[in-house]
N, C-alpha and C positions, 0 to 999 in steps of 0.2 A: 537383537531390536532389525528388523525387517528396515529396505530403503526408505519405507514411506513413513518412518516416526514412531512412535507410539500408538498403541491401540485406540487410546483416549484421544489423541489429539496431533494432527498434524505442525511441522514447523511453521509454518505460515501463519505469524499471527497468534498461532492457540486458537485456531478453530477447530471446533469438535468435529474429529472423525466419524463414518457412520457406523454401526456395527457390521460385522462379516456377515454375508451370507443372506439369506431372504429373514426382515427385518419388518417387514408390515408396514412402513413407512410411506405414506403419500407421495406418488413419482413428484409434484411438483417439487415439494422440500427437498427430495435428492437431488434433482438437478440445481435448484436453488443454491444446495449445499455445496454441491461438486463445483459450482460454476464461482461460486463467491470462495473457495478455498485454491483454484487454478488462479484466479485472479492474484488474491493474496501470495500464490506461490510463485508467480512471475516477477511480482512485485520485488521478494526476498530474493527470488535468482539474480535480479539483474540489479538490484543493489548491492549485493555479494560482488559479483562477475562482471558486471555491465553486461549491454545488449547483446552483445554480437557473440560476447563467451559463453552467456548462459543458454543450455540445453531444453531441448522438451525432459530429458532424463531429470536433471535438475527442477525442472519445475514441478515436475511430477513428486519427485522426491519431497519437494519443500511443501508442498500441497497433500501429500500422503492420499496418491491416488494413482492409480496403474497408467503407463501409456494407452491402455486402448482404451480408458477412460476420456484422456486428455483431446485424443481422437477423434470419440464421438461427440464432442462438443464444437472441438476448434480443426480445421483444417493445416493450420502450421503455426508456429511460437507468434508471427506477425499479425495473425487474426486475434490472438490469445492477448498480446500487448495493447491491439488496438482498443479490445474492449476492455480492459483494464484502465487505458489513458483515457477511455469515453468516462468510465464511473467517475475517475478522480477529477475531469475536467466539471463532471455533474455536481458533486459533491463542494467540489471549491465553488462553485455558482452560487450552491444554493446558502454555503457558511456565507458567503462574502453578501449575498441578497438581504440575509436577516440582519446583518449589522448596520447600525447606524438608527437613526431615531426619525422617524415621521417630522418632518417640516425643516430638517438639516438645512444648513447651504450647502452648496454643491462642495466646496472644498473639504467642509466639516466631514461631508457624507465619504468623501474620496476617503481621507484620512480614516475615518473609520473602518470603511471595506478594507480598507491595504493593512489595516493593524489587525485585522479580524484573520487576512493570506497569510500575514505572518505568523497571527498566534497558530495557524494551524501547522505549518512548517517548523516553528523554532523548539516545542520537546521533545520533534521526533528527528529530525534532519539537521546534518553538518557540511556547512562547504568547505571540500576538501580538495584542492586543485582544480581539477576538470569535472569532478562527481559529487553527486549529493550522497553522503554515505548518514547511517544510523549514527544518532546521538552518541557521544561517547560514553562506555559508561565506567565504571571504574578498572576494566582492564586497559582501555584507551586514553590516548591523551587528550585535553581539552585542546578547542581550538585557538587559536591567538586572539583572535576577535571576533566579535559579530556586531549586527546591528540593533538596536535596541526597536521593537517595532511602535512602540509607543510616540517615542519621541524621532527615531532616524538618525538618530548618533551612535557614534562607535562607542562600543565599550570592550573592554578585556576580559 
């Protein structure tokens, strides 16, 4: 297996890789696919190693692209991270904006939107020490406690 992962998909959230060589795909599709994979790649690399220890090579390996492709779209790791951050903020804003019902009182609307925000993170993220890490799988220990997104109370 190459450093770019399997031919079918990259490590970055299983996003499909493009076929090698000339494939006849629309240029806009290729650009969007590679940028999406690089965004997912930096998220994966930073989640695994932390921002300062994540390298462009690790981001590329997670995304299943070459360093040359990385530098086609970004001048540095910081620029890639900034794009990923902006996309996350946009997604969270849309998710929270869609929560709640028309005519809700302000406190109810805040609760609904915060519950939606916490619901986005609950299935995939766990707080450990000073880092957000992937939710424990069968090979990881469970976190000691978390906050219920609906009630705001602590649970084990």
